[in-house]
Structure formats: C-alpha cells, structure tokens
SEVO-306802 format. One line per field, with one value per atom (N, C-alpha, C): atom name; x, y, z; residue in three letters; residue number from 1. Coordinates in steps of 0.02 Angstrom, whole numbers, plus 32768, in hexadecimal, padded with zeros to 4 digits. Layout:
atom: c(CA, ...)
px: c(X, ...)
py: c(Y, ...)
pz: c(Z, ...)
res: c(Ala, ...)
n: c(NUM, ...)
// end
This chain:
atom: c(N, CA, C, N, CA, C, N, CA, C, N, CA, C, N, CA, C, N, CA, C, N, CA, C, N, CA, C, N, CA, C, N, CA, C, N, CA, C, N, CA, C, N, CA, C, N, CA, C, N, CA, C, N, CA, C, N, CA, C, N, CA, C, N, CA, C, N, CA, C, N, CA, C, N, CA, C, N, CA, C, N, CA, C, N, CA, C, N, CA, C, N, CA, C, N, CA, C, N, CA, C, N, CA, C, N, CA, C, N, CA, C, N, CA, C, N, CA, C, N, CA, C, N, CA, C, N, CA, C, N, CA, C, N, CA, C, N, CA, C, N, CA, C, N, CA, C, N, CA, C, N, CA, C, N, CA, C, N, CA, C, N, CA, C, N, CA, C, N, CA, C, N, CA, C, N, CA, C, N, CA, C, N, CA, C, N, CA, C, N, CA, C, N, CA, C, N, CA, C, N, CA, C, N, CA, C, N, CA, C, N, CA, C, N, CA, C, N, CA, C, N, CA, C, N, CA, C, N, CA, C, N, CA, C, N, CA, C, N, CA, C, N, CA, C, N, CA, C, N, CA, C, N, CA, C, N, CA, C, N, CA, C, N, CA, C, N, CA, C, N, CA, C, N, CA, C, N, CA, C, N, CA, C, N, CA, C, N, CA, C, N, CA, C, N, CA, C, N, CA, C, N, CA, C, N, CA, C, N, CA, C, N, CA, C, N, CA, C, N, CA, C, N, CA, C, N, CA, C, N, CA, C, N, CA, C, N, CA, C, N, CA, C, N, CA, C, N, CA, C, N, CA, C, N, CA, C, N, CA, C, N, CA, C, N, CA, C, N, CA, C, N, CA, C, N, CA, C, N, CA, C, N, CA, C, N, CA, C, N, CA, C, N, CA, C, N, CA, C, N, CA, C, N, CA, C, N, CA, C, N, CA, C, N, CA, C, N, CA, C, N, CA, C, N, CA, C, N, CA, C, N, CA, C, N, CA, C, N, CA, C, N, CA, C, N, CA, C, N, CA, C, N, CA, C, N, CA, C, N, CA, C, N, CA, C, N, CA, C, N, CA, C, N, CA, C, N, CA, C, N, CA, C, N, CA, C, N, CA, C, N, CA, C, N, CA, C, N, CA, C, N, CA, C, N, CA, C, N, CA, C, N, CA, C, N, CA, C, N, CA, C, N, CA, C, N, CA, C, N, CA, C, N, CA, C, N, CA, C, N, CA, C, N, CA, C, N, CA, C, N, CA, C, N, CA, C, N, CA, C, N, CA, C, N, CA, C, N, CA, C, N, CA, C, N, CA, C, N, CA, C, N, CA, C, N, CA, C, N, CA, C, N, CA, C, N, CA, C, N, CA, C, N, CA, C, N, CA, C, N, CA, C, N, CA, C, N, CA, C, N, CA, C, N, CA, C, N, CA, C, N, CA, C, N, CA, C, N, CA, C, N, CA, C, N, CA, C, N, CA, C)
px: c(B5DB, B5B8, B5E5, B624, B653, B65E, B665, B66F, B632, B5F7, B5BB, B5B4, B5C2, B5BF, B5F1, B62E, B661, B64D, B62E, B616, B5E1, B5B2, B57D, B598, B5C8, B5E7, B60B, B62B, B64E, B61D, B5E5, B5B6, B57E, B570, B538, B54E, B58A, B5A7, B57C, B554, B52A, B4F9, B4E4, B4B5, B4D6, B518, B53D, B55F, B551, B570, B54D, B574, B55B, B587, B56A, B593, B5A9, B5E5, B5F8, B5D2, B5D9, B5B1, B5BB, B5F9, B606, B5EE, B5F5, B5DB, B58F, B56E, B525, B511, B534, B526, B52D, B561, B56B, B534, B524, B4EE, B4AC, B4A0, B460, B45E, B497, B499, B46C, B44C, B422, B447, B487, B4AF, B4B9, B4BE, B4CC, B515, B540, B587, B598, B5B0, B5C2, B60E, B62D, B675, B684, B6A8, B6BC, B708, B724, B76D, B785, B7BC, B7D7, B818, B834, B873, B869, B8A1, B89F, B874, B84F, B825, B7E8, B7D3, B798, B758, B75D, B722, B70E, B73C, B72B, B71A, B745, B738, B6FD, B6F5, B6BB, B67B, B67A, B640, B630, B664, B659, B63F, B65C, B647, B5FF, B5EE, B5AA, B578, B588, B55B, B54E, B582, B57B, B54E, B55A, B531, B4E8, B4DB, B495, B474, B498, B47A, B471, B4A1, B49C, B464, B45F, B42D, B3E9, B3EB, B3B0, B394, B3C0, B3B0, B3C7, B39F, B3B1, B398, B3BE, B3A4, B36E, B345, B30E, B326, B361, B37A, B397, B39D, B3BA, B385, B395, B363, B341, B2FF, B2D9, B2E9, B2F8, B305, B348, B373, B3B3, B3B3, B37B, B378, B36C, B38D, B380, B34A, B322, B2EB, B2F4, B327, B333, B37D, B38F, B3D6, B3FA, B439, B461, B4A2, B4BF, B502, B52E, B561, B58C, B5D5, B5FD, B645, B66A, B6A2, B6D1, B711, B72B, B76B, B79D, B7D5, B80A, B84C, B87E, B8BE, B8E2, B8E4, B908, B8ED, B8FA, B8DF, B8F8, B937, B94A, B91F, B908, B8DA, B896, B880, B841, B846, B87D, B886, B88C, B8B0, B8BF, B887, B863, B833, B7EB, B7E2, B79E, B77A, B799, B779, B766, B794, B780, B746, B747, B711, B6CE, B6CE, B690, B676, B6A2, B68D, B679, B691, B67D, B634, B61F, B5DC, B5A8, B5BB, B58B, B57D, B53F, B530, B546, B565, B582, B54D, B510, B4DD, B4C5, B4D7, B4C2, B4F1, B52E, B560, B559, B555, B551, B597, B5BE, B600, B62E, B66E, B6A2, B6D1, B6D5, B704, B746, B77C, B7BF, B7E7, B81A, B849, B876, B89C, B8CC, B8FE, B90A, B936, B913, B8D2, B8AC, B88B, B887, B868, B81E, B7F5, B7AD, B7A0, B777, B767, B71C, B6F3, B6AA, B687, B650, B624, B5E1, B5C7, B585, B559, B51C, B4F0, B4B2, B48F, B456, B41C, B417, B3E0, B3F4, B432, B449, B471, B47A, B4A5, B4ED, B514, B55B, B584, B5C2, B5F1, B631, B646, B686, B6BA, B6F7, B72F, B763, B76F, B7A1, B7D7, B813, B84A, B86B, B88E, B8B2, B8EA, B8FD, B92F, B915, B8D4, B8B4, B8B3, B8AB, B8A6, B869, B86D, B835, B7F7, B802, B7C9, B7A1, B7BF, B799, B763, B76B, B73C, B705, B70D, B6DF, B6A8, B674, B63E, B61B, B60F, B5E9, B5B4, B583, B550, B548, B541, B53C, B506, B4EC, B4BE, B4E3, B51A, B53F, B58A, B5B0, B5F9, B617, B645, B66B, B6B3, B6CD, B713, B739, B764, B78A, B7D1, B7E2, B823, B827, B858, B85C, B862, B844, B846, B858, B86D, B87F, B841, B846, B80D, B7E9, B80E, B7EE, B7C5, B7DD, B7B9, B77A, B780, B746, B710, B725, B6F6, B6D3, B6F9, B6DB, B6A8, B6B7, B687, B648, B651, B617, B5EB, B60B, B5E5, B5BD, B5DB, B5B9, B57E, B579, B541, B506, B512, B4DF, B4A0, B4A6, B46A, B43C, B459, B431, B422, B435, B42A, B450, B48B, B4B2, B4CD, B4E3, B4FF, B548, B56E, B5B5, B5CA, B5F3, B610, B65C, B67C, B6C5, B6DE, B70B, B729, B774, B794, B7DB, B7FF, B840, B86D, B88E, B888, B8A0, B8ED, B910, B959, B973, B957, B96C, B930, B938, B904, B8E7, B90F, B8F9, B8B9, B8A9, B86C, B830, B831, B7F7, B7EA, B820, B818, B7FE, B814, B800, B7B9, B7A8, B768, B72E, B73E, B709, B6FF)
py: c(094F, 098E, 09C0, 09C4, 09F4, 09E4, 09A3, 098F, 09A2, 0998, 09A8, 09F4, 0A1A, 0A63, 0A7B, 0A60, 0A74, 0A60, 0A26, 0A11, 0A41, 0A52, 0A80, 0AC4, 0ADD, 0B1E, 0B1A, 0AE2, 0AD8, 0AD4, 0AB4, 0AA9, 0ADC, 0AFD, 0B2D, 0B6C, 0B85, 0BBD, 0BFA, 0C07, 0C42, 0C43, 0C07, 0C03, 0C11, 0C14, 0C20, 0C64, 0C8D, 0CCF, 0D01, 0D26, 0D5D, 0D9A, 0DCD, 0E06, 0E30, 0E4D, 0E7E, 0EBF, 0EF2, 0F2F, 0F51, 0F55, 0F76, 0F4B, 0F0A, 0EDE, 0EE5, 0EE6, 0EED, 0F2F, 0F63, 0FA5, 0FA2, 0F80, 0F79, 0F4F, 0F17, 0EEC, 0F12, 0F3E, 0F61, 0FA1, 0FB4, 0FF1, 0FEA, 1021, 1022, 103E, 104D, 1069, 1036, 104D, 1020, 100A, 1034, 1023, 1028, 0FF1, 0FF0, 0FE7, 1012, 100F, 0FFC, 0FC6, 0FAE, 0FAC, 0FDF, 0FE6, 0FDE, 0FB8, 0FAF, 0F88, 0F7E, 0F5A, 0F0F, 0EEC, 0EA3, 0E8A, 0E54, 0E32, 0E5C, 0E8B, 0EB3, 0E96, 0E5E, 0E3C, 0E4F, 0E6C, 0E83, 0E49, 0E18, 0DE0, 0DB5, 0DB0, 0D8C, 0DB0, 0DF2, 0E19, 0E0B, 0E0D, 0E01, 0DBB, 0D89, 0D43, 0D38, 0D54, 0D4B, 0D70, 0DAD, 0DD4, 0DAE, 0D92, 0D6A, 0D2D, 0D0A, 0CCF, 0CE2, 0D1A, 0D30, 0D39, 0D5C, 0D6C, 0D2D, 0CFF, 0CC2, 0C95, 0C8C, 0C5E, 0C7F, 0CC1, 0CE9, 0CD3, 0CB9, 0CA6, 0CE0, 0D15, 0D52, 0D50, 0D6C, 0D73, 0DA9, 0DA8, 0DD8, 0E20, 0E2D, 0E72, 0E8C, 0E62, 0E78, 0EA0, 0EDC, 0F07, 0EE5, 0EE8, 0EC8, 0EE8, 0F28, 0F4A, 0F34, 0F13, 0EFC, 0EB1, 0E91, 0E48, 0E38, 0E04, 0DEA, 0DB5, 0DAC, 0D7C, 0D41, 0D43, 0D0C, 0D02, 0CD7, 0CCA, 0D0B, 0D0F, 0D4B, 0D39, 0D6D, 0D69, 0D95, 0D77, 0D9C, 0D97, 0DC5, 0DC4, 0DD5, 0DB2, 0DC1, 0DDA, 0E11, 0E2B, 0E28, 0E07, 0E02, 0E1B, 0E23, 0E3D, 0E0B, 0DCC, 0D99, 0D54, 0D22, 0CDF, 0CBE, 0CC8, 0CAB, 0CC5, 0D03, 0D1E, 0CFD, 0CF1, 0CCD, 0C89, 0C66, 0C23, 0C24, 0C54, 0C56, 0C76, 0CA7, 0CCE, 0CC8, 0CDA, 0CE0, 0C9C, 0C6C, 0C2B, 0C0B, 0C07, 0BE9, 0C0F, 0C52, 0C79, 0C6B, 0C6C, 0C60, 0C1A, 0BE8, 0BA3, 0B98, 0BC3, 0BBE, 0BD4, 0C06, 0C23, 0C0D, 0BFA, 0BE3, 0B99, 0B87, 0B40, 0B12, 0ADA, 0AAB, 0A92, 0A85, 0A69, 0A9C, 0ADB, 0B0E, 0B12, 0AF9, 0AFC, 0AC0, 0ACE, 0A9A, 0A8A, 0ABE, 0AB4, 0AEF, 0ADF, 0B12, 0B0B, 0B3E, 0B3D, 0B5A, 0B3C, 0B52, 0B64, 0B8E, 0B9E, 0B61, 0B5F, 0B28, 0B22, 0B59, 0B58, 0B42, 0B35, 0B1C, 0B52, 0B8F, 0BC5, 0BCB, 0BDC, 0BE4, 0C1B, 0C0C, 0C3E, 0C4A, 0C18, 0C22, 0BF1, 0C08, 0BDE, 0BDA, 0B9D, 0B92, 0B78, 0B92, 0B7E, 0B5A, 0B3A, 0B0F, 0B37, 0B78, 0B9E, 0BC3, 0BB9, 0BDB, 0C19, 0C2D, 0C66, 0C54, 0C87, 0C7C, 0CB2, 0CA0, 0CD0, 0CCA, 0D01, 0D03, 0D1D, 0D04, 0D1A, 0D3A, 0D7A, 0D9F, 0DB8, 0DC2, 0DDE, 0E17, 0E41, 0E79, 0E61, 0E22, 0E05, 0DFF, 0DFC, 0DEF, 0E2F, 0E24, 0E5B, 0E86, 0EC5, 0EF3, 0ED8, 0EB5, 0E9B, 0E67, 0E45, 0E14, 0E36, 0E77, 0E9D, 0EBF, 0EBE, 0EE2, 0EB4, 0ED3, 0EB2, 0E7B, 0E86, 0E56, 0E7C, 0E58, 0E78, 0E4F, 0E72, 0E51, 0E72, 0E4A, 0E63, 0E79, 0E57, 0E65, 0E5D, 0E8E, 0E8B, 0E93, 0E66, 0E6C, 0E77, 0EB1, 0EC1, 0EBE, 0E8C, 0E81, 0E9B, 0ECB, 0EED, 0F1E, 0F4B, 0F80, 0F64, 0F88, 0F74, 0FB0, 0FA3, 0FD9, 0FFE, 103F, 1069, 1054, 1045, 1032, 0FF2, 0FC4, 0F85, 0F91, 0FBE, 0FD0, 0FF0, 101D, 103F, 100C, 0FDB, 0FA7, 0F7F, 0F6E, 0F4A, 0F74, 0FB4, 0FE1, 0FE2, 0FE4, 0FE2, 0FA1, 0F6A, 0F2A, 0F25, 0F51, 0F51, 0F7C, 0FA7, 0FD7, 0FB7, 0F8B, 0F6E, 0F49, 0F29, 0F00, 0F25, 0F64, 0F8A, 0F6B, 0F51, 0F2B, 0F53, 0F2F, 0F4B, 0F37, 0F61, 0F56, 0F5A, 0F2A, 0F2A, 0F2B, 0F5D, 0F61, 0F55, 0F25, 0F16, 0F1B, 0F4A, 0F52, 0F77, 0F6A, 0F8F, 0FC3, 1003, 1037, 1041, 1011, 1014, 102D, 1011, 1024, 1040, 1052, 1070, 10AF, 10E4, 1121, 113F, 1132, 114E, 1138, 10FB, 10E3, 110D, 1120, 114A, 118F, 11A9, 11EB, 11EE, 11BE, 11C0, 119E, 116B, 1145, 115A)
pz: c(D5A3, D597, D574, D58B, D56D, D523, D514, D4CE, D4A4, D4BD, D498, D48F, D4C2, D4BC, D488, D48A, D45A, D413, D40A, D3C9, D3B0, D3DB, D3C7, D3B4, D3DB, D3CB, D388, D37A, D33A, D2FF, D309, D2D2, D2CE, D305, D308, D32D, D31D, D342, D347, D313, D313, D34E, D363, D39B, D3DF, D3E0, D41E, D41F, D3EE, D3E8, D414, D43C, D463, D452, D432, D41E, D45A, D453, D486, D477, D4A1, D49A, D456, D43F, D3FF, D3C4, D3C8, D394, D38F, D3C8, D3C9, D3A8, D3B8, D39A, D34E, D336, D2EE, D2CE, D2ED, D2D3, D2CF, D2FE, D301, D2D8, D2BB, D293, D256, D243, D208, D1CB, D1D3, D19D, D166, D128, D0EF, D0F0, D10B, D113, D15D, D178, D1BF, D1C4, D1E9, D1F3, D23B, D243, D286, D288, D2A6, D2A8, D2EF, D2F6, D339, D337, D371, D377, D374, D37B, D37B, D3B5, D3A8, D3DA, D3EF, D3C5, D3D7, D3BA, D396, D37D, D337, D311, D2CD, D29E, D29A, D26C, D284, D2C4, D2DF, D2CA, D2D0, D2BA, D271, D246, D1FF, D1F1, D210, D204, D21D, D255, D270, D246, D232, D208, D1C6, D1AA, D16D, D17A, D1B1, D1C1, D1CB, D1ED, D1F5, D1B1, D184, D142, D117, D11B, D0F3, D10B, D14C, D168, D174, D179, D18B, D1CF, D1F8, D23D, D26A, D269, D28D, D2D5, D303, D347, D349, D37B, D381, D37F, D39B, D3A0, D35E, D32A, D2EA, D2C4, D2AB, D28A, D24F, D24F, D219, D1D5, D1D4, D194, D175, D19A, D180, D171, D17A, D16F, D126, D10E, D0CB, D0D2, D09D, D0A0, D070, D047, D018, D00D, CFDE, CFD1, CFBF, CFD3, CFC5, CFA2, CF84, CF69, CF96, CFB2, CFE0, CFC9, CFE2, CFD4, D014, D01D, D053, D032, D04A, D031, D06A, D05E, D08F, D071, D09A, D081, D054, D069, D043, D056, D02B, D036, D077, D08C, D0CD, D107, D103, D136, D130, D0F3, D0E9, D10B, D0FF, D11B, D167, D181, D1C9, D1F2, D1D6, D1FE, D1E3, D1A4, D189, D184, D163, D15B, D19E, D1CF, D20F, D231, D22C, D24B, D229, D1E7, D1C3, D1D2, D1D0, D1DD, D226, D253, D299, D2A3, D27D, D288, D255, D21A, D1E8, D1F3, D202, D210, D1D7, D1EA, D1BA, D188, D1A0, D174, D140, D148, D11A, D0DD, D0E5, D0B0, D081, D040, D00E, CFF4, CFE7, CFC9, CFDA, CFE5, CFED, CFB2, CF88, CF50, CF68, CF4F, CF63, CF26, CF2F, CEF9, CEEF, CEB9, CEB0, CEEA, CF0D, CF47, CF87, CF83, CFBD, CFE7, CFCE, CFF4, CFE2, D013, D009, CFD5, CFA3, CF71, CF6A, CF7C, CF77, CFA4, CFC1, CFEA, CFC7, CFC0, CFA5, CFDE, CFE3, D01A, CFFF, D02C, D018, CFFA, D007, CFEB, CFAB, CF94, CF57, CF64, CFA2, CFB1, CFA1, CF8F, CF83, CFA6, CFB6, CFD3, CFAC, CF8B, CF69, CF9A, CF93, CFBD, CF8F, CF9A, CF73, CFA2, CF86, CFAE, CF88, CFAE, CF90, CF61, CF66, CF39, CEF2, CEEB, CEAA, CE80, CE3F, CE0F, CE1E, CE0B, CE12, CDED, CDB6, CD8F, CDB6, CDE6, CE0E, CE38, CE44, CE6D, CE44, CE02, CDD6, CDBB, CDA1, CD7B, CDA2, CDE1, CE09, CE2F, CE48, CE72, CEB1, CEE9, CF29, CF54, CF83, CFB5, CFF4, D002, D040, D033, D04B, D046, D08C, D09C, D0DB, D0C7, D0D6, D0C7, D109, D10E, D14C, D143, D16A, D16A, D130, D133, D101, D0BA, D08C, D045, D01B, CFDF, CFB1, CF9C, CF94, CF85, CF46, CF10, CED0, CED8, CF01, CF0B, CF36, CF67, CF8F, CF63, CF38, CF0B, CEDD, CEC5, CE9A, CEC1, CEFF, CF2A, CF33, CF41, CF4A, CF0B, CED0, CE92, CE8D, CEA4, CEA2, CED1, CF00, CF30, CF18, CEE6, CED2, CEB7, CE85, CE65, CE95, CEC6, CEF4, CF35, CF3A, CF77, CFB2, CFA4, CFD5, D00F, D040, D07E, D084, D0A7, D0AD, D0F6, D10B, D14E, D146, D164, D164, D1AB, D1B2, D1F3, D1EA, D20C, D201, D239, D23D, D268, D23C, D24C, D21F, D221, D203, D203, D1BF, D189, D146, D120, D0E3, D0B9, D0DA, D0DF, D101, D0E4, D0A4, D087, D0B0, D0CD, D0F2, D130, D152, D18E, D17C, D144, D12F, D113, D0E8, D0C5, D0EA, D111, D131, D179)
res: c(Leu, Leu, Leu, Asp, Asp, Asp, Arg, Arg, Arg, Glu, Glu, Glu, Ile, Ile, Ile, Asn, Asn, Asn, Arg, Arg, Arg, Arg, Arg, Arg, Lys, Lys, Lys, Arg, Arg, Arg, Glu, Glu, Glu, Glu, Glu, Glu, Gly, Gly, Gly, Ile, Ile, Ile, Asn, Asn, Asn, Tyr, Tyr, Tyr, Tyr, Tyr, Tyr, Thr, Thr, Thr, Pro, Pro, Pro, Asn, Asn, Asn, Ala, Ala, Ala, Met, Met, Met, Gln, Gln, Gln, Leu, Leu, Leu, Arg, Arg, Arg, Ala, Ala, Ala, His, His, His, Gln, Gln, Gln, Ser, Ser, Ser, Leu, Leu, Leu, Ala, Ala, Ala, Arg, Arg, Arg, Thr, Thr, Thr, Ile, Ile, Ile, Leu, Leu, Leu, Tyr, Tyr, Tyr, Ser, Ser, Ser, Gly, Gly, Gly, Gly, Gly, Gly, Asn, Asn, Asn, Arg, Arg, Arg, Ser, Ser, Ser, Gly, Gly, Gly, Lys, Lys, Lys, Ser, Ser, Ser, Thr, Thr, Thr, Leu, Leu, Leu, Gly, Gly, Gly, Ala, Ala, Ala, Val, Val, Val, Glu, Glu, Glu, Leu, Leu, Leu, Ala, Ala, Ala, Tyr, Tyr, Tyr, His, His, His, Leu, Leu, Leu, Thr, Thr, Thr, Arg, Arg, Arg, Asn, Asn, Asn, Tyr, Tyr, Tyr, Pro, Pro, Pro, Asp, Asp, Asp, Trp, Trp, Trp, Phe, Phe, Phe, Pro, Pro, Pro, Lys, Lys, Lys, Ser, Ser, Ser, Arg, Arg, Arg, Arg, Arg, Arg, Phe, Phe, Phe, Thr, Thr, Thr, Gly, Gly, Gly, Pro, Pro, Pro, Ile, Ile, Ile, Lys, Lys, Lys, Ala, Ala, Ala, Val, Val, Val, Ile, Ile, Ile, Val, Val, Val, Ala, Ala, Ala, Thr, Thr, Thr, Glu, Glu, Glu, Phe, Phe, Phe, Pro, Pro, Pro, Ile, Ile, Ile, Val, Val, Val, Gln, Gln, Gln, Arg, Arg, Arg, Val, Val, Val, Ile, Ile, Ile, Glu, Glu, Glu, Pro, Pro, Pro, Lys, Lys, Lys, Val, Val, Val, Leu, Leu, Leu, Met, Met, Met, Tyr, Tyr, Tyr, Leu, Leu, Leu, Pro, Pro, Pro, Lys, Lys, Lys, Glu, Glu, Glu, Tyr, Tyr, Tyr, Ile, Ile, Ile, Val, Val, Val, Lys, Lys, Lys, Leu, Leu, Leu, Ser, Ser, Ser, Lys, Lys, Lys, Thr, Thr, Thr, Pro, Pro, Pro, Gln, Gln, Gln, Gly, Gly, Gly, His, His, His, Leu, Leu, Leu, Ser, Ser, Ser, Arg, Arg, Arg, Ile, Ile, Ile, Tyr, Tyr, Tyr, Thr, Thr, Thr, Lys, Lys, Lys, Asp, Asp, Asp, Gly, Gly, Gly, Ser, Ser, Ser, Thr, Thr, Thr, Val, Val, Val, Asp, Asp, Asp, Val, Val, Val, Leu, Leu, Leu, Thr, Thr, Thr, Asn, Asn, Asn, Glu, Glu, Glu, Met, Met, Met, Ser, Ser, Ser, Gln, Gln, Gln, Leu, Leu, Leu, Ala, Ala, Ala, Phe, Phe, Phe, Glu, Glu, Glu, Ser, Ser, Ser, Ala, Ala, Ala, Asp, Asp, Asp, Trp, Trp, Trp, Asp, Asp, Asp, Phe, Phe, Phe, Ala, Ala, Ala, Trp, Trp, Trp, Ile, Ile, Ile, Asp, Asp, Asp, Glu, Glu, Glu, Pro, Pro, Pro, Thr, Thr, Thr, Gln, Gln, Gln, Arg, Arg, Arg, Ala, Ala, Ala, Lys, Lys, Lys, Tyr, Tyr, Tyr, Val, Val, Val, Ala, Ala, Ala, Ile, Ile, Ile, Arg, Arg, Arg, Arg, Arg, Arg, Gly, Gly, Gly, Leu, Leu, Leu, Val, Val, Val, Asp, Asp, Asp, Arg, Arg, Arg, Gly, Gly, Gly, Gly, Gly, Gly, Arg, Arg, Arg, Cys, Cys, Cys, Leu, Leu, Leu, Leu, Leu, Leu, Thr, Thr, Thr, Phe, Phe, Phe, Thr, Thr, Thr, Pro, Pro, Pro, Ile, Ile, Ile, Val, Val, Val, Glu, Glu, Glu, Pro, Pro, Pro, Trp, Trp, Trp, Met, Met, Met, Lys, Lys, Lys, Glu, Glu, Glu, Glu, Glu, Glu, Leu, Leu, Leu)
n: c(1, 1, 1, 2, 2, 2, 3, 3, 3, 4, 4, 4, 5, 5, 5, 6, 6, 6, 7, 7, 7, 8, 8, 8, 9, 9, 9, 10, 10, 10, 11, 11, 11, 12, 12, 12, 13, 13, 13, 14, 14, 14, 15, 15, 15, 16, 16, 16, 17, 17, 17, 18, 18, 18, 19, 19, 19, 20, 20, 20, 21, 21, 21, 22, 22, 22, 23, 23, 23, 24, 24, 24, 25, 25, 25, 26, 26, 26, 27, 27, 27, 28, 28, 28, 29, 29, 29, 30, 30, 30, 31, 31, 31, 32, 32, 32, 33, 33, 33, 34, 34, 34, 35, 35, 35, 36, 36, 36, 37, 37, 37, 38, 38, 38, 39, 39, 39, 40, 40, 40, 41, 41, 41, 42, 42, 42, 43, 43, 43, 44, 44, 44, 45, 45, 45, 46, 46, 46, 47, 47, 47, 48, 48, 48, 49, 49, 49, 50, 50, 50, 51, 51, 51, 52, 52, 52, 53, 53, 53, 54, 54, 54, 55, 55, 55, 56, 56, 56, 57, 57, 57, 58, 58, 58, 59, 59, 59, 60, 60, 60, 61, 61, 61, 62, 62, 62, 63, 63, 63, 64, 64, 64, 65, 65, 65, 66, 66, 66, 67, 67, 67, 68, 68, 68, 69, 69, 69, 70, 70, 70, 71, 71, 71, 72, 72, 72, 73, 73, 73, 74, 74, 74, 75, 75, 75, 76, 76, 76, 77, 77, 77, 78, 78, 78, 79, 79, 79, 80, 80, 80, 81, 81, 81, 82, 82, 82, 83, 83, 83, 84, 84, 84, 85, 85, 85, 86, 86, 86, 87, 87, 87, 88, 88, 88, 89, 89, 89, 90, 90, 90, 91, 91, 91, 92, 92, 92, 93, 93, 93, 94, 94, 94, 95, 95, 95, 96, 96, 96, 97, 97, 97, 98, 98, 98, 99, 99, 99, 100, 100, 100, 101, 101, 101, 102, 102, 102, 103, 103, 103, 104, 104, 104, 105, 105, 105, 106, 106, 106, 107, 107, 107, 108, 108, 108, 109, 109, 109, 110, 110, 110, 111, 111, 111, 112, 112, 112, 113, 113, 113, 114, 114, 114, 115, 115, 115, 116, 116, 116, 117, 117, 117, 118, 118, 118, 119, 119, 119, 120, 120, 120, 121, 121, 121, 122, 122, 122, 123, 123, 123, 124, 124, 124, 125, 125, 125, 126, 126, 126, 127, 127, 127, 128, 128, 128, 129, 129, 129, 130, 130, 130, 131, 131, 131, 132, 132, 132, 133, 133, 133, 134, 134, 134, 135, 135, 135, 136, 136, 136, 137, 137, 137, 138, 138, 138, 139, 139, 139, 140, 140, 140, 141, 141, 141, 142, 142, 142, 143, 143, 143, 144, 144, 144, 145, 145, 145, 146, 146, 146, 147, 147, 147, 148, 148, 148, 149, 149, 149, 150, 150, 150, 151, 151, 151, 152, 152, 152, 153, 153, 153, 154, 154, 154, 155, 155, 155, 156, 156, 156, 157, 157, 157, 158, 158, 158, 159, 159, 159, 160, 160, 160, 161, 161, 161, 162, 162, 162, 163, 163, 163, 164, 164, 164, 165, 165, 165, 166, 166, 166, 167, 167, 167, 168, 168, 168, 169, 169, 169, 170, 170, 170, 171, 171, 171, 172, 172, 172, 173, 173, 173, 174, 174, 174, 175, 175, 175, 176, 176, 176, 177, 177, 177, 178, 178, 178, 179, 179, 179, 180, 180, 180, 181, 181, 181, 182, 182, 182, 183, 183, 183, 184, 184, 184, 185, 185, 185, 186, 186, 186)
// end
C-alpha cells in the first residue's frame, strides 16, 4: 500500500495537495497579481507549482475561484534566479504536481536544464532565468507567469508587458532578501 500511495503521489501529486492557510488564501485571491512572500519552507515554490498545474490541467478544486480559472490551453512562463535552481527546486516541484500523462515533451538547454514544457492540449510553459539576456523576456505573450524568488525590475516589467495582451495573471513567490525594489514597489 505504501508503494502504491507513493507512486500515486509521484504521478498524480496534484490530487494529494492540501494547501496550508496562507497558500489557500493566495489560491483564492481574485487579484491579477498575487504576491506570496515568506521564509524558507513556507510553501512558496509549492504554491507556484500547484497553481501552474491547476491552470495547465484545468483540474481545479471546488474552492478555486471560477473567475481565475482558464478554460483552454494556456501559455505560461516560470522565472527563476538561475538554472541550477530550476534543476534543484522548480523542475522537481512542477513534475511532482503536474500529472505525468499530461506532459508531451520536456525541452532542455544544451546543459540539460529545463527550458520548456509542452502539454497534450497545446499549452506551453517557458522557463526563464535571471542569468538570461533581457531580450529573452521581451516580445512574448503569456496567460500566466510564476516568478519564483526575487527578479530584476526590468525583467519583471517585461513579463508584465507580456501579460497585457492576454489579460494574464502573475504569481510572485519569494523571500525578500535581494532586489529591494520588490519590497518597496510590491
């Protein structure tokens, strides 16, 4: 039984997710931009990965606001500080909550880091990092952006521009250690 439960959690993690009180509050927010700031182990990256999985699969729990639900394929972006963080934190979290059968292909950089997720309904998820050029953040359009950890202001502004045409939503999950502009402006 333990092996089967562990297999199900590995392959269908979203069905086993129970948000803590602050995560639930963030999930239920009607804001276009949701900021979830906290210390280590407060559930920030889990919130981001689950929110992404909900939007990609459109398998929303009853308590998720209907006005924030997507009804068709989406274009999403994840912004992380650097590719080793993507490999160590973001990719495992996303793969924990996004059902395996929903993923068609994972594109990787030449160095082996996750760069794009393709799903069976045509949704895509781009993975960008602060290591990348400013131009990587420009001239794109997205429905949903998850910015994990502090990011440079110019890159944040570019992501926001990419959300305008599609009326997109933004989730920021970070520990406010660097990038003081985020604490002041957000």
